[in-house]
C-alpha positions as CSV (number, residue, x, y, z in Angstrom):
1,M,25.2,-8.8,-32.0
2,N,27.8,-8.6,-34.7
3,K,31.1,-7.3,-33.2
4,T,32.4,-6.4,-36.6
5,Y,29.5,-4.1,-37.2
6,K,29.7,-2.7,-33.7
7,Q,33.4,-1.7,-34.4
8,Q,33.2,-0.9,-38.1
9,I,30.1,1.3,-38.3
10,P,31.3,4.0,-35.9
11,K,34.7,4.1,-37.6
12,L,33.1,4.5,-41.0
13,R,30.8,7.2,-39.7
14,K,33.8,9.1,-38.1
15,A,35.5,8.9,-41.5
16,G,32.6,10.9,-43.0
17,K,30.7,8.1,-44.6
18,S,26.9,8.5,-44.9
19,Y,24.4,5.8,-43.7
20,K,23.8,4.8,-47.3
21,E,27.6,4.4,-48.0
22,I,28.1,2.4,-44.8
23,V,25.2,0.0,-45.9
24,E,26.9,-0.4,-49.3
25,I,30.4,-1.0,-47.8
26,L,29.3,-3.5,-45.2
27,G,26.4,-5.1,-47.0
28,C,24.1,-4.7,-43.9
29,A,20.6,-3.3,-43.4
30,P,20.1,0.4,-42.9
31,S,18.5,-0.4,-39.5
32,T,21.8,-2.1,-38.4
33,V,23.7,1.1,-39.1
34,S,21.0,3.2,-37.3
35,Y,21.1,0.8,-34.3
36,Y,24.9,1.0,-33.9
37,L,25.0,4.8,-34.3
38,S,22.0,5.7,-32.1
39,E,22.6,7.4,-28.8
40,K,20.1,5.1,-27.1
41,T,22.3,2.1,-28.0
42,N,25.4,3.8,-26.7
43,K,23.6,4.7,-23.4
44,K,22.4,1.1,-23.0
45,A,26.0,-0.2,-23.4
46,L,27.2,2.3,-20.8
47,S,24.5,1.5,-18.3
48,R,25.2,-2.2,-18.6
49,S,28.8,-1.6,-17.7
50,K,27.8,0.2,-14.5
51,D,27.5,-1.7,-11.2
52,R,24.0,-2.6,-10.1
53,S,24.3,-0.7,-6.9
54,D,25.4,2.4,-8.7
55,K,22.3,2.2,-10.9
56,I,20.0,1.8,-7.9
57,A,21.7,4.7,-6.0
58,S,21.4,7.0,-9.0
59,K,17.7,6.1,-9.6
60,L,17.0,6.6,-5.9
61,D,18.2,10.1,-6.3
62,D,15.6,10.6,-9.1
63,N,12.7,11.5,-6.9
64,L,10.2,11.1,-9.8
65,V,11.0,7.4,-10.5
66,L,10.7,6.4,-6.8
67,S,7.8,8.7,-6.2
68,K,5.8,7.1,-9.0
69,I,6.5,3.6,-7.8
70,I,5.5,4.5,-4.2
71,A,2.4,6.4,-5.3
72,T,1.2,3.4,-7.1
73,K,1.9,1.2,-4.1
74,V,0.1,3.5,-1.7
75,Q,-2.9,3.9,-4.0
76,T,-3.2,0.1,-4.4
77,F,-2.7,-0.4,-0.7
78,K,-5.5,2.1,0.3
79,C,-8.0,0.1,-1.8
80,S,-9.3,-3.2,-0.5
81,G,-11.5,-5.8,-2.1
82,R,-11.3,-7.4,-5.5
83,G,-12.4,-6.3,-8.9
84,Y,-15.1,-3.7,-9.1
85,S,-15.9,-3.8,-5.4
86,K,-12.7,-2.0,-4.3
87,T,-13.3,0.4,-1.5
88,Y,-11.1,3.2,-0.2
89,T,-9.6,2.5,3.2
90,P,-8.3,5.5,5.3
91,S,-4.6,5.5,5.9
92,N,-2.1,8.0,7.2
93,V,0.6,6.6,4.8
94,S,2.2,9.2,2.6
95,I,4.8,8.8,-0.2
96,Q,7.4,10.4,2.1
97,D,6.6,7.8,4.8
98,I,7.3,4.9,2.4
99,R,10.4,6.6,1.0
100,N,11.7,6.9,4.6
101,I,11.0,3.2,5.2
102,L,12.7,2.2,2.0
103,T,15.8,4.3,2.5
104,S,16.3,3.7,6.2
105,N,15.8,0.0,6.3
106,N,15.3,-1.7,3.0
107,R,15.1,-5.2,4.3
108,C,12.1,-7.5,4.5
109,Y,11.1,-7.8,8.1
110,L,10.2,-11.5,7.6
111,T,13.2,-12.8,5.6
112,G,15.9,-10.1,6.2
113,K,16.6,-10.0,2.5
114,V,17.5,-6.6,0.9
115,I,14.7,-5.1,-1.1
116,D,15.3,-3.2,-4.3
117,P,12.9,-0.3,-4.0
118,L,13.0,0.3,-7.7
119,D,11.6,-3.1,-8.5
120,S,8.0,-2.7,-7.3
121,N,7.2,-6.3,-8.0
122,T,9.6,-7.5,-5.2
123,W,8.3,-5.6,-2.2
124,A,5.0,-4.9,-0.4
125,L,3.5,-3.3,2.6
126,D,2.5,-6.0,5.0
127,H,-0.2,-5.5,7.7
128,F,1.6,-6.6,10.8
129,I,-1.8,-7.2,12.4
130,P,-3.8,-8.5,9.4
131,K,-6.9,-6.4,8.4
132,S,-9.0,-9.5,8.8
133,K,-8.0,-9.6,12.4
134,G,-8.6,-6.0,13.3
135,G,-5.5,-4.4,11.9
136,S,-5.5,-1.0,10.3
137,N,-4.0,0.7,7.3
138,L,-2.1,3.1,9.6
139,L,1.6,3.5,9.3
140,E,2.2,2.0,12.7
141,N,0.7,-1.4,11.5
142,L,2.8,-1.6,8.3
143,K,6.0,-3.5,7.7
144,L,8.2,-3.7,4.6
145,S,8.3,-7.2,3.2
146,S,9.2,-9.1,0.1
147,T,6.2,-9.8,-2.1
148,I,6.7,-13.6,-1.8
149,A,7.0,-13.5,2.1
150,N,3.9,-11.2,2.3
151,Q,1.9,-13.6,0.1
152,A,3.1,-16.6,2.2
153,K,2.1,-14.9,5.4
154,G,-1.3,-13.9,3.9
155,S,-3.8,-13.0,6.6
156,M,-2.0,-14.8,9.4
157,T,-0.5,-13.0,12.4
158,L,3.2,-13.3,12.8
159,E,2.8,-15.9,15.5
160,E,0.6,-18.0,13.3
161,F,3.0,-17.7,10.3
162,L,6.0,-18.7,12.4
163,S,4.1,-21.7,13.8
164,L,3.2,-22.8,10.3
165,C,6.9,-22.4,9.2
166,Q,7.9,-24.5,12.2
167,E,5.4,-27.2,11.3
168,V,6.7,-27.3,7.7
169,L,10.3,-27.6,8.9
170,L,9.5,-30.3,11.3
171,N,7.6,-32.2,8.6
172,F,10.7,-32.3,6.5
173,G,12.9,-33.5,9.3
174,Y,14.6,-30.2,10.3
175,K,15.5,-29.9,14.0
176,I,14.6,-26.4,15.3
177,S,14.6,-24.8,18.6
178,K,11.4,-23.3,20.1
179,I,10.3,-20.1,18.5
């Protein structure tokens, strides 16, 4: 990013110069002038200057953004199997249910880390009792978790997962109290 262009182009434009005149004065490409004068560029600069939490809060207010993310998660969640053999599994989960979970307690139940609801790649709905062990897709069996913790737990029960974590820690010499 050329700071000279960033400062000079808007000044020349305010002085009444055309895009073509600015290109001739500065010796830059027309696309450079267009870039520094576009509203999109100015909006990007403003959004970068905002605090991350302000951006999340403002996007959470935008029902459409969060609803689309949640709808995709719910649809993916209701399908089981791989590839073309996906089958629909009944669930009482609604977009509003997931929105309530995300806004009331947006922490991973396994790690305790805060989850960014607008980054759909970082969170998942975990079956507390795995489906492979008789668990259901009902809301009562779902917990909010980070994607990585959900993948690590896999199809284990919470007790099995904690036992595995304990074994790993002991193997690396960590002293732990009984879980």
